[in-house]
C-alpha positions in Angstrom: 58.4 14.9 121.8 54.5 14.7 121.6 54.5 17.0 118.4 57.0 14.7 116.6 55.1 11.8 117.4 51.7 13.4 116.1 53.5 14.7 113.0 55.2 11.5 112.0 51.8 9.7 112.8 50.2 12.2 110.3 52.5 11.9 107.4 53.1 8.0 107.9 49.0 6.9 108.2 46.7 9.9 108.0 43.9 8.2 107.8 44.4 6.0 111.1 45.6 9.2 112.9 42.5 11.2 112.1 40.6 7.9 112.7 42.0 7.6 116.0 41.8 10.9 116.9 37.9 11.4 115.7 36.9 7.8 118.0 39.0 9.3 121.6 37.9 13.3 120.9 34.9 13.5 118.9 34.1 16.3 116.2 37.1 18.9 117.2 40.2 18.2 118.4 43.4 20.3 118.5 47.1 18.6 117.8 50.1 19.7 117.2 51.6 18.6 113.5 53.9 21.7 112.6 57.2 20.7 113.7 58.8 22.1 116.4 57.0 25.3 118.3 54.0 24.2 116.4 51.0 26.0 116.7 47.6 24.5 117.8 46.2 22.8 114.9 42.5 22.6 115.3 39.9 19.9 113.1 36.6 20.0 112.2 34.0 17.6 110.9 30.7 18.6 112.0 28.7 20.3 109.1 27.7 23.1 111.3 31.1 24.1 112.4 32.8 23.8 108.9 29.9 26.2 107.6 31.1 28.5 110.2 34.9 28.2 109.3 33.6 29.0 105.7 31.8 32.2 107.0 34.8 33.8 108.8 35.6 36.7 106.6 39.2 36.3 104.6 40.7 39.4 106.2 40.6 37.7 109.7 42.8 34.5 108.5 46.4 34.5 107.0 46.5 31.7 104.4 50.1 32.2 103.7 51.6 31.3 106.9 49.0 28.1 106.9 49.9 26.8 104.1 53.8 27.4 104.1 54.5 23.7 103.5 53.7 24.3 100.3 55.5 27.3 98.7 58.7 25.1 97.7 56.6 22.8 95.5 53.9 25.3 94.5 55.7 28.7 94.1 54.9 31.8 96.0 52.7 33.3 93.4 50.3 30.2 93.7 46.6 30.8 94.3 46.9 28.4 97.2 49.2 30.8 98.9 47.6 34.1 98.4 45.8 36.7 100.4 42.1 38.1 99.8 43.2 40.7 97.5 45.6 38.6 95.4 43.7 35.4 95.4 40.1 37.0 94.6 41.9 38.6 91.0 43.4 35.1 90.6 40.5 33.1 90.9 38.5 35.2 88.6 41.4 35.1 86.1 41.3 31.0 86.4 37.7 29.8 87.0 36.1 30.9 83.2 38.7 28.2 81.6 37.3 25.3 84.0 33.7 25.5 83.5 30.5 25.2 81.0 31.0 25.4 77.7 35.4 25.8 77.7 35.1 22.4 79.8 32.8 20.5 77.1 35.8 21.3 74.4 38.0 19.2 76.5 35.9 16.4 76.2 37.0 14.6 73.0 40.6 15.2 74.1 40.4 13.3 77.6 38.4 10.5 75.7 41.3 10.3 72.9 44.1 10.3 75.3 43.0 7.8 77.3 41.9 5.3 74.1 45.7 6.1 73.5 47.1 4.6 76.8 44.9 1.7 76.8 45.0 0.9 73.1 47.4 -2.0 73.5 46.0 -3.6 76.5 45.4 -7.4 75.4 43.6 -10.2 76.7 44.9 -11.8 79.8 47.1 -9.1 80.4 47.5 -7.6 84.1 47.3 -4.1 84.3 48.3 -1.6 87.7 45.4 0.9 87.8 48.1 2.7 89.9 50.5 2.6 87.0 47.9 3.3 84.4 45.8 6.2 86.0 48.8 8.6 86.5 50.2 8.2 82.9 46.6 9.2 81.7 45.7 12.3 84.0 49.1 13.5 83.1 49.0 13.6 79.6 45.6 15.0 80.2 47.3 18.1 82.4 50.1 18.4 79.6 47.9 18.3 76.4 44.7 20.0 78.0 46.0 22.7 80.8 49.5 23.4 79.6 48.5 22.7 75.7 51.5 21.2 74.9 51.1 18.6 71.9 53.0 15.4 71.9 57.1 16.1 71.1 60.4 16.8 72.6 59.6 19.0 75.3 56.5 17.4 76.0 58.4 14.4 76.5 61.0 16.1 78.6 58.5 17.6 80.9 56.3 14.1 81.3 59.8 12.2 82.1 60.9 14.7 84.7 57.6 15.2 85.9 56.8 11.7 86.7 59.9 10.8 88.0 59.9 14.1 90.9 56.4 13.8 91.3 57.3 9.6 92.0 59.9 10.6 94.7 57.8 13.4 96.1 55.3 10.6 97.1 57.5 8.7 99.1 57.3 9.7 103.0 61.3 10.3 103.5 61.6 12.6 100.5 58.0 14.3 101.3 59.2 15.1 104.8 61.6 17.9 103.3 58.2 19.9 102.7 57.2 19.6 106.3 60.6 20.3 108.1 62.3 23.4 107.1 65.4 22.8 108.9 66.0 20.1 105.9 65.5 22.5 103.4 69.5 23.1 103.1 71.3 23.2 100.2 74.2 21.1 100.1 74.8 20.6 96.8 73.1 18.5 93.9 73.8 15.4 96.0 72.2 16.6 99.2 68.0 16.1 99.3 67.3 19.8 99.1 69.9 20.3 96.5 68.7 17.7 94.3 64.9 18.8 94.7 65.8 22.7 93.6 68.1 21.1 90.8 65.0 19.1 89.3 62.6 21.8 89.9 65.0 24.5 88.1 65.0 22.2 85.0 61.1 21.8 85.0 60.8 25.2 85.3 63.1 26.0 82.5 61.0 23.5 79.8 57.7 25.3 81.2 59.3 28.6 80.9 60.1 28.5 77.4 56.6 27.0 76.4 55.0 30.5 78.2 57.7 32.7 75.8 56.8 30.5 72.8 53.2 31.3 73.8 53.9 35.2 73.7 55.6 35.1 70.8 53.1 33.4 68.8 49.9 35.1 70.4 47.6 32.8 68.6 44.0 33.5 69.2 42.7 30.2 68.0 44.1 27.9 71.0 41.6 26.9 73.4 43.8 25.1 76.2 43.7 26.2 79.8 47.5 28.1 79.7 46.5 30.1 76.6 42.9 31.2 77.9 44.9 32.3 81.3 47.8 34.3 79.1 44.7 36.2 77.4 42.9 36.8 80.6 42.9 40.4 81.7 41.9 41.4 85.1 39.5 44.3 86.4 42.6 46.5 85.4 43.8 45.4 82.1 46.5 43.2 83.8 47.7 39.9 82.3 49.2 37.3 84.8 53.4 37.7 84.9 55.3 34.8 83.3 55.8 33.6 87.4 52.1 33.8 88.0 51.4 31.4 85.0 54.1 29.3 86.0 53.0 28.9 89.4 49.5 28.5 88.3 50.4 25.9 86.0 52.5 23.8 88.6 49.6 24.5 91.3 47.2 22.7 89.0 49.5 20.1 88.1 50.4 19.4 91.5 46.4 19.2 92.6 45.0 17.6 89.7 47.5 14.9 88.6 48.5 12.5 91.5 45.0 13.2 93.2 42.7 12.5 90.4 44.5 9.2 89.7 44.5 8.0 93.1 40.5 8.5 93.3 40.6 6.8 89.8 42.5 3.9 91.4 39.5 3.7 93.9 36.8 3.8 91.5 38.2 1.2 89.6 38.6 -1.3 92.7 35.5 -0.3 94.4 33.0 -1.2 91.1 35.2 -4.2 90.7 34.7 -5.4 94.2 30.9 -4.7 94.4 29.6 -6.7 91.3 26.1 -4.8 91.7 27.3 -1.9 91.4 29.2 -3.0 88.4 26.4 -4.3 87.0 24.0 -1.4 86.9 27.0 0.8 85.7 27.6 -1.7 82.8 23.6 -1.5 81.9 23.4 2.4 82.0 27.0 2.6 79.9 25.3 0.4 77.4 22.3 2.1 76.7 23.7 5.2 76.1 25.9 6.7 73.6 29.3 5.8 74.4 31.2 7.6 71.6 29.8 11.1 72.9 31.8 12.6 76.1 28.4 14.8 76.8 26.1 11.9 77.0 28.7 9.8 79.0 29.3 12.8 81.5 25.3 13.4 82.2 25.1 9.6 83.2 23.3 9.7 87.0 24.9 6.4 88.1 28.1 7.1 86.7 27.8 10.3 88.5 27.0 8.7 91.8 29.9 6.1 91.6 32.2 8.9 91.3 30.7 10.7 94.0 30.5 8.1 96.6 34.1 7.4 95.9 35.2 10.7 96.5 32.8 10.4 99.7 35.1 7.2 101.1 38.6 8.5 99.6 38.4 12.5 98.9 40.9 13.7 96.6 42.3 16.1 99.6 41.7 15.0 103.4 41.5 18.3 104.5 40.2 22.1 103.1 42.9 24.6 102.9 43.9 25.2 106.5 43.4 28.5 107.8 45.6 30.9 110.7 43.6 33.2 112.9 44.6 36.5 112.6 43.1 37.7 116.1 40.7 35.7 117.2 37.7 33.9 115.9 34.7 31.7 117.4 33.7 28.6 115.9 31.3 26.0 117.5 31.0 27.9 120.6 34.8 27.8 121.5 36.9 31.1 120.8 40.5 30.3 119.0 43.1 33.2 119.7 45.7 34.6 117.2 48.2 31.7 115.1 45.7 28.9 115.7 45.2 27.1 112.5 41.6 26.1 111.8 40.9 22.5 109.4 37.6 21.5 108.1 38.2 17.7 107.8 37.1 16.8 104.9 37.7 12.9 105.4 36.1 13.3 108.8 33.0 14.9 107.6 32.2 12.3 104.8 32.9 9.5 107.4 29.9 10.7 109.8 27.2 8.4 110.5 24.9 10.8 111.4 25.1 12.3 107.7 25.5 9.1 106.3 24.5 5.5 107.5 27.0 3.0 107.6 29.9 5.4 106.3 31.9 2.5 105.7 29.8 0.8 102.9 30.2 1.4 99.4 26.8 2.7 98.2 26.3 4.8 95.1 22.9 5.1 95.7 22.9 7.6 98.0 24.0 10.3 95.6 20.6 9.2 93.6 18.4 9.0 96.4 19.5 12.5 98.7 20.8 15.6 98.6 23.6 16.4 100.6 24.9 20.1 102.0 28.4 22.0 101.0 29.4 21.1 104.3 28.5 17.7 104.4 29.6 16.6 101.3 32.9 18.7 100.2 35.5 16.6 98.3 36.8 19.8 96.5 36.8 21.6 99.8 34.4 24.5 99.8 33.9 28.3 100.6 35.6 31.0 98.7 39.0 28.4 99.1 37.1 25.9 96.8 38.8 24.1 94.1 38.7 25.8 91.1 39.4 22.5 89.2 36.2 20.6 90.6 34.1 20.6 87.6 36.8 19.9 85.9 38.2 17.1 87.8 35.0 15.4 87.9 34.4 15.6 84.4 37.4 14.1 83.4 36.8 11.1 86.1 33.6 10.6 84.5 35.0 10.0 81.2 37.9 8.3 81.7 35.7 5.8 83.5 33.3 5.4 80.6 35.6 5.2 78.2 37.8 2.2 79.8 34.7 0.2 80.9 33.0 1.0 77.4 36.3 -0.8 75.6 37.1 -3.5 77.7 35.9 -5.9 80.5 38.3 -6.4 83.5 38.4 -8.3 86.7 40.3 -8.0 90.0 43.3 -10.4 90.1 42.3 -10.9 93.7 39.4 -10.7 95.8 41.5 -9.5 99.3 40.3 -6.6 100.7 42.8 -3.5 100.4 43.2 -1.0 102.9 44.3 3.0 102.0 47.7 3.9 102.1 49.6 6.9 101.8 51.3 8.4 98.5 52.3 11.8 98.7 49.8 14.3 99.1 46.9 11.3 98.4 45.6 8.1 100.1 45.5 5.2 97.6 44.7 1.3 97.6 47.3 -1.2 98.6 48.6 -3.2 96.4 48.0 -0.9 93.4 44.6 -2.4 92.2 45.6 -5.3 89.7 43.1 -5.9 87.2 43.3 -9.0 84.3 41.9 -7.7 81.0 39.1 -10.3 80.2 37.7 -9.4 76.6 37.6 -6.5 74.9 34.1 -4.9 73.2 
């Protein structure tokens, strides 16, 4: 029964579980948290061990078996689930829209969407950041990534996705994905049947959008879906409709609730540390607040977002990787079936790397440089998050836009603690803030 207890502890309170294991067992520990007959799942937090994990050739690892829990959510063609050749192909097709000048072209739209959501805030109103941030990040994904303009389909997708993702964040509902025996379709009233029905309704809307775009064939569109549709691999092949659907859903699930959760932490941490807020406001007041590129380049704003991602990273772990035959990490040999997990959360809380790791100190990122194995909020190696630059850019613009328009204050000064919400960790209490003044 030990495996069941460990699995439930990890699902219910992952940060407490990981902290407890690190205190008890140190830099490397093995648990069984993938249901009955779970293989050993080995967590690493030392930068040297993480570097070795990233260096293991992809052909020696099985990513599909290690990430099967995501298949019903992301879809079989998702980049998250692909092995070497297919993963490399999809990565080459997906990377360009998220980098360089393409990224800059989304800045104004990100700021506009944020302005639209906050425009009706009134003096004395109490705002829950845990409610506002998902609204902003979902609209950014629908308009910037999916390229869907507000209208009937946009509204349907927004409502259905919000409803489904809200349920997926609940422990009971998310347990369906951890325990395959629960995945039985006993009709629309059964939990799994209900999930499949809702997924089908969302898929219809996504496929209808893809079909319309193929007919339009508009080369002037710059949203990420349009760019993916026009991309060709080295053999001149386009992504299929199924591949497009699975990438869109993966980008949605990995970039909506996750970014919203980090943003809730950013607003809590800024306002719980007045000296940080004062320094940040000085920086934003002297910059050209109307120019997304100027905002995105502000060093202290960047440091605030980086330090928030250190303490509360978007994901607690990197993509799990299953050993096919045998590999050696940190002097230990691991055999076939073992799952290797570089642990972002624990790597970010090592006192050897970050003195007083529990403290929120953005200055760390102004005064020091950290390696890709010490600081890895978006994972790393050849499985690092393709949306990392986009997510960071989006976060900075949302924070700067809100702080440039309103003065906010926490409604109470009680410390918050991390609580699980789906695949993310959010601040308890939802970060209630009062609107003090409009700028």
